[in-house]
N, C-alpha and C positions, 0 to 999 in steps of 0.2 A: 425444495428451493422456491416455493410459490408464495406470493404474498398478494392478497386481494387489492392492494392499493396500487400496484404497479404492474405494467406489462413485461413479460420476461422475453428476452432475446439472447441469442448466442453471440459471444464475443467474436467468434470466427465469422459471423455474418457481416461484420463491418468491412465495407468496401473501400480500398485505397490503403494509404500508409497511416499507421497509428504510432505516435511517438509516445514513449513512456517517460514521464518526469515525476519528480516528487519533492515535497518540501521537507526540510529538516527543522525541528523545533517549531512546529506550527501549532502545537497543542498547549493549553494552559490549564492549570489546576483551579484557578479562581474565577474563571470566566471574563477576566478583565481583557479588554481589547487593545491591541497593539498593531498599528498600521505599518510598522516596519517590515518590509519584505524579508521573509526568512531565506537563509541560504537553500539552494536547490541542487538536485542532482539530475543527470540524464542517464537512463539505463539503455537507451537504444530503442529499437523498434519492437512493436508487440510480438512479431513472429520469432524473436530471439528470446523470449521469455518462456517460463514454465507454466503450462495450463494446469488447472486444479487437478489433484488426485494422482499426481505423477511424483517420482523420486526426484529430489533435487541433489545433484552430485556436486560436491564441493572439495576443492583441493585440501589435503590434510594439513598443510602448513599455514593455514590461515590463522588469524589471531583469535580474539575473544568474540565469538559469534553470537548474535541474539536474533530471535524472531520478533517481528513487530507486525501484528495484524492491523490492518488499516482499511479504511474506506477509500475507494478510488472514485474520483469524479471524472466523468466522461464529457468532453466537449467535442463539437464538430467545428472545423475551421472554415469560416465562411469568406470566400473570395481572398483568401490569404491574408486577411486584415482583421477579422473579428473572431471571437471565440463565443460559441453559443452552448450552454449547458444542456445536455440531452439525457443524461441519466448517470447511474453509478454502478459500481461493482465493489469487490473486495479483493485484498491481496495479502500475501505474506511477504514482508520486505526483510530479506536477510541482510544484516549489517554487521560489519567488522567493528565492534565498538572500540576495541584497542586502537585501531587505526584512526577512527573518528576522533577519538579523544586527544590525539596529538595537537590538532588544531583544526579550526573550522574549515580551513582551506583544503583539508584532505577528505572532505565528504565524498568526492568521486571515488577516491580509493576505497573508502569504507563501503561503497555500494557496488564493488566489482562483482559480487555474486549475483546470479540470476534471482529474479524475483518470481513468486508464484501468483498467478492471477486466476480468479474464478472463471469458469468457462461460460458463465452467464453475465449479463448486465440487465439492469432494470430501468425502464424508460420513465423519466420524470422531468417536470418542468423546473423543479427546485431541489436542491440537495436535501436528503433527510436530516432532521435536526437532532434526533436522539434515538439511538438503536442500542439495545442491550446485547452484549456479546459474552460468549463463553469460550475460552481457549482450553483445550485439553492436550496435555502432553503425555505420550505413552513412552515409558523408558524402563527397560528390563521388567516388563510385566507389571510396572507400578504405574498408576495413573495419578495425575496431579491437574487440577483446574485453577484458573483464575477468571474473574469476571470483571467486566469493565463496560465502557459506553463509547460509542463512536457517533460523530455527527457534527453539524455546524454549530450546534450550541456550544461546543467545547473547543473550537478552533479559534485561535487568537485574531486571525485576519477575518474582516468582513467578506461577503461574497464578491462585492465590486473590487476590493483590494486584491483578492485572490485572482480575478480575471486580469487586472493590471500587472500582477506579479508574473502570470504566465506569459503575458505579451512582452515581458522584459527578459524571458528566457531565450537563450540562443537557439535558433533553428526552428522554433514552434511553428512559423508560417510555412514550413516546407511540408507540413502533414496535413492529411485530411481529417484526422481526429487526434486528440490529446488525451491520454490517460494520466491523470494526476494522483499519485499517492499523497494523501493530505497529512500523514504523520500519525505516530502512535501516541496514545494517551500517556502522559508522563507517570512513570512509576508502574506501568502495566506491560510488563514483558519479562521474559526470564533473563533478568539482568544480574548484577552484582556477582553472586557465587554460582550462578547456574547457567553457565554458557551452553550452547547447543553441543551435543554429542552425536557421533555417528550412530545410525539406527533409531534416533528419536523419531517419533511421529507426532505431528502438530495438526489438530483439528480446529477449525473455526466454526462455531455455531452462532447464528444470529437469530434473535428472537423474531418469529414471524416468517423467517426464510429457511430454517433448518440448517444443516451442515452444508457450508458453501465451499469449504477447502479442506483437504486432508493431504499432507505431504510427509513422505519419509526422507530423512536427511541421510546421505551416504557420503562418507569421506573416501577420497582415493589418493594414492601417492603420486 
C-alpha cells in the first residue's frame, strides 16, 4: 500500500472525533459539471465502521445489496467553521439498492449497513484526479473482476462546491475530521442481477497502492 507520491498514515492515528459522511449520485459518465449539491448520508463516527480486511456482518433480511468501492476524501475541521483537505483513503460502501430506489429521501435507510474503510490514509494537499482500480469478487471459488477509475476528474461537483456541500451537512462542525465517501462510478458495481451474497469476498486494488481493502460478507439471522 505504498505510493511514492504520498505519505502514508494510519487511520487510527487521527486524534479526536471523525464523522463519516457520503455523497449519493456524485459521479458522472460524461465529465459534465453540475453544481447542484447531491443528496448525502451520515454513517456515524469512524469508530463505528469496519476497518479493512475484516468480516462485514449483515442482517439476512436486507434487500438488494451492492458494494460500491469509493475514494474517501479526508478533511480536518478548523475552529469549527472551515474544512481543510488533508488527504484521502478508500472504502467499500455497502448499499441497499432496493431501499434507495424507492425514493431519494430513503438514502439514510439504504446506508444502514456499516461501511469498510481502509486502515491507511494518504496525506495530500489536493484530491487525486485519476486512479485506476480493480475490484475482485470471490464467490464459490469463482473469481470475477471489474475495472474502473476513481478521482476528482469524474466527480460532477468541483472541489469548492464539495466543500460548500460538506458545510451544509448537519453536524459536520461537531467533528475534528470529516471522512467523505465521494460516490461510486456509475455502472461500476455489482448491480442489476448480481447482488451481494453471504460469504462473498471483495478486494479493492488501486494502481500504485496495491490491495487496500479485502472484506468477507457474512449474513446472519
